[in-house]
C-alpha positions as CSV (number, residue, x, y, z in Angstrom):
1,X,-51.6,-52.7,-33.9
2,X,-55.2,-52.2,-32.9
3,X,-54.6,-54.3,-29.7
4,X,-51.6,-52.0,-28.9
5,X,-53.7,-48.9,-29.3
6,X,-56.5,-50.3,-27.1
7,X,-53.8,-51.3,-24.5
8,X,-52.4,-47.7,-24.4
9,X,-55.8,-46.3,-24.1
10,X,-56.7,-48.5,-21.2
11,X,-53.4,-47.7,-19.5
12,X,-54.0,-43.9,-19.9
13,X,-57.6,-44.2,-18.6
14,X,-56.4,-46.3,-15.6
15,X,-53.7,-43.8,-14.7
16,X,-56.1,-40.8,-14.9
17,X,-58.6,-42.7,-12.8
18,X,-56.1,-43.5,-10.1
19,X,-54.9,-39.9,-10.0
20,X,-58.5,-38.7,-9.8
21,X,-59.2,-41.1,-6.9
22,X,-56.1,-39.9,-5.1
23,X,-57.1,-36.3,-5.5
24,X,-60.7,-36.8,-4.3
25,X,-59.9,-39.0,-1.3
26,X,-59.5,-35.9,1.0
27,X,-63.2,-35.0,0.3
28,X,-64.2,-38.2,2.1
29,X,-61.4,-39.1,4.5
30,X,-59.4,-36.9,6.8
31,X,-55.9,-37.1,5.5
32,X,-54.4,-34.3,7.6
33,X,-52.7,-36.7,10.0
34,X,-51.1,-38.9,7.4
35,X,-49.0,-38.2,4.3
36,X,-51.0,-37.8,1.2
37,X,-50.1,-36.2,-2.2
38,X,-52.8,-33.6,-1.5
39,X,-54.9,-32.4,1.4
40,X,-57.0,-30.0,-0.7
41,X,-60.8,-30.6,-0.7
42,X,-63.1,-29.7,-3.5
43,X,-65.0,-26.5,-2.5
44,X,-68.7,-26.7,-3.3
45,X,-70.6,-23.6,-3.8
46,X,-74.1,-22.6,-2.7
47,X,-75.7,-24.3,-5.7
48,X,-74.4,-27.7,-4.6
49,X,-74.3,-27.7,-0.8
50,X,-76.6,-24.7,0.1
51,X,-75.6,-22.1,2.7
52,X,-76.2,-18.5,3.5
53,X,-76.7,-15.7,0.9
54,X,-77.0,-12.2,2.2
55,X,-76.9,-8.7,0.6
56,X,-76.3,-6.1,3.3
57,X,-76.6,-2.4,3.0
58,X,-73.9,-0.3,4.7
59,X,-75.3,2.9,6.4
60,X,-72.9,5.1,4.6
61,X,-75.1,8.2,5.1
62,X,-75.3,7.6,8.8
63,X,-71.5,7.2,9.0
64,X,-71.0,10.4,7.0
65,X,-73.4,12.2,9.5
66,X,-71.3,10.9,12.4
67,X,-68.2,12.1,10.7
68,X,-69.7,15.6,10.3
69,X,-70.5,15.6,14.1
70,X,-67.0,14.5,14.9
71,X,-65.6,17.3,12.8
72,X,-67.8,19.9,14.5
73,X,-66.4,18.9,17.9
74,X,-62.8,19.0,16.6
75,X,-63.3,22.4,15.0
76,X,-64.8,23.9,18.2
77,X,-61.8,22.6,20.2
78,X,-59.3,23.9,17.6
79,X,-60.9,27.4,17.3
80,X,-60.8,27.6,21.1
81,X,-57.1,26.6,21.3
82,X,-56.2,29.2,18.7
83,X,-58.5,31.8,20.3
84,X,-60.3,32.3,17.0
85,X,-63.6,34.0,17.9
86,X,-66.7,32.1,16.5
87,X,-70.3,32.4,17.7
88,X,-71.3,28.9,16.8
89,X,-70.1,25.7,15.0
90,X,-72.9,23.3,14.1
91,X,-73.8,20.4,11.8
92,X,-76.5,20.9,9.2
93,X,-78.0,19.0,6.3
94,X,-79.7,20.5,3.2
95,X,-81.3,18.2,0.6
96,X,-79.4,15.2,2.0
97,X,-76.0,17.0,1.9
98,X,-74.1,17.1,5.3
99,X,-72.3,20.3,6.0
100,X,-70.8,22.4,8.8
101,X,-72.1,26.0,9.4
102,X,-69.8,28.4,11.3
103,X,-70.8,31.8,12.5
104,X,-68.1,34.4,13.1
105,X,-67.3,38.0,12.4
106,X,-66.5,39.0,8.8
107,X,-62.9,39.9,9.8
108,X,-62.3,36.4,11.1
109,X,-63.4,34.5,8.0
110,X,-59.9,34.2,6.6
111,X,-58.6,32.8,9.9
112,X,-61.4,30.3,10.1
113,X,-60.9,29.1,6.5
114,X,-57.2,28.8,7.1
115,X,-57.7,26.7,10.2
116,X,-60.2,24.4,8.4
117,X,-57.8,23.9,5.6
118,X,-54.9,23.2,7.9
119,X,-56.9,20.4,9.7
120,X,-58.8,18.8,6.9
121,X,-57.0,19.9,3.7
122,X,-59.0,19.0,0.6
123,X,-61.7,17.1,2.5
124,X,-63.8,20.2,3.0
125,X,-64.7,23.0,0.6
126,X,-65.8,26.3,2.1
127,X,-68.0,29.2,1.0
128,X,-68.7,32.3,3.0
129,X,-71.2,35.1,3.1
130,X,-70.6,37.9,5.5
131,X,-69.6,36.2,8.8
132,X,-71.2,32.8,7.9
133,X,-69.0,30.0,6.6
134,X,-70.4,26.8,5.1
135,X,-68.0,23.8,4.9
136,X,-69.1,20.8,2.7
137,X,-67.4,17.6,1.9
138,X,-65.6,17.5,-1.4
139,X,-66.7,14.9,-4.0
140,X,-63.4,13.1,-3.7
141,X,-63.6,12.9,0.1
142,X,-67.2,11.5,-0.1
143,X,-66.1,8.9,-2.6
144,X,-63.1,7.8,-0.6
145,X,-65.1,7.9,2.7
146,X,-67.8,5.6,1.2
147,X,-65.2,3.1,-0.1
148,X,-63.4,3.1,3.3
149,X,-66.7,2.6,5.2
150,X,-67.6,-0.4,3.0
151,X,-64.1,-1.8,3.2
152,X,-64.2,-1.6,7.0
153,X,-67.6,-3.3,7.0
154,X,-66.2,-6.1,4.9
155,X,-63.3,-6.6,7.3
156,X,-65.6,-6.6,10.3
157,X,-67.9,-9.2,8.7
158,X,-64.9,-11.3,7.7
159,X,-63.6,-11.3,11.3
160,X,-67.0,-12.4,12.6
161,X,-67.4,-15.2,10.1
162,X,-64.0,-16.7,10.9
163,X,-65.4,-18.2,14.1
164,X,-67.9,-20.3,12.1
165,X,-65.1,-22.1,10.2
166,X,-66.5,-21.6,6.7
167,X,-63.9,-22.9,4.2
168,X,-64.4,-20.5,1.4
169,X,-66.6,-17.5,2.4
170,X,-67.2,-14.9,-0.3
171,X,-67.5,-11.3,1.0
172,X,-67.5,-8.6,-1.7
173,X,-68.6,-5.1,-2.2
174,X,-71.6,-4.6,-4.4
175,X,-72.2,-1.1,-5.7
176,X,-71.5,1.9,-3.5
177,X,-73.1,0.8,-0.2
178,X,-73.8,-2.9,-0.3
179,X,-71.9,-6.0,0.7
180,X,-72.6,-9.5,-0.8
181,X,-72.0,-12.4,1.7
182,X,-72.0,-16.0,0.6
183,X,-71.3,-18.8,3.1
184,X,-71.5,-22.2,1.5
185,X,-72.2,-25.2,3.7
186,X,-72.8,-23.2,6.9
187,X,-74.9,-25.2,9.4
188,X,-76.1,-22.5,11.8
189,X,-77.4,-19.9,9.4
190,X,-79.6,-18.1,11.9
191,X,-76.9,-17.3,14.4
192,X,-74.5,-16.4,11.6
193,X,-77.0,-13.9,10.2
194,X,-77.6,-12.4,13.6
195,X,-73.9,-12.0,14.2
196,X,-73.2,-10.5,10.8
197,X,-76.0,-8.0,11.2
198,X,-75.1,-7.0,14.7
199,X,-73.9,-3.3,15.0
200,X,-70.8,-2.6,16.9
201,X,-70.7,0.9,18.4
202,X,-68.8,2.7,21.1
203,X,-70.3,5.8,22.7
204,X,-68.9,8.2,25.3
205,X,-71.7,9.7,27.4
206,X,-71.6,12.2,30.3
207,X,-73.4,10.7,33.3
208,X,-72.0,13.1,35.9
209,X,-72.5,16.8,35.2
210,X,-70.3,17.8,38.1
211,X,-67.3,15.9,36.7
212,X,-64.5,18.3,35.7
213,X,-64.6,18.9,32.0
214,X,-60.8,19.0,31.6
215,X,-60.6,15.6,33.4
216,X,-63.3,14.2,31.1
217,X,-61.4,15.3,28.0
218,X,-58.2,13.7,29.4
219,X,-60.0,10.4,30.0
220,X,-61.5,10.4,26.5
221,X,-58.1,11.2,24.9
222,X,-56.5,8.4,26.9
223,X,-59.2,5.9,25.8
């Protein structure tokens, strides 16, 4: 009876060992060109094979400032199209809070507020005093804008990392404005770091003051 138990144990251990060997073979031999029960390799993390570990900060404040400047340009154009008389539309910042300051006549305040609401809905909250209107981002919009900015940064980083062929990159948001990047087993860490940190930006700049303004706007709209 004891001999039978020992025999069963040996058989079970042998079968498990064979299965283990079959499943680990792809870690040492390229089985992609032949039939094999599995082609999955064991993924080793940074603690085993080393690699690149980065914590990046996303310039959310800078992106929000650019968003404010973009809104200022849009409002100027829209007020002009609707012939709403305003003296000025400018970006401003008080105690780190971005806002838009609009100067108009007191009798045009309602028209200005209505136009802002029709374009940006609940993204901006306005207060007025006399003919001055101050538009600030709502808390909900700031929260969604920050999340969207970080999500876009993660997507950009992921697209850049794809060219390095890292099997299991880990790219996750950390807090409100940081991105954690882990690239196990990467060989060229220096170039990867430079590529990840590179800022992509597209600017439209006027280089010919005599170029017709309407033609310039048409080219920008087309681009």
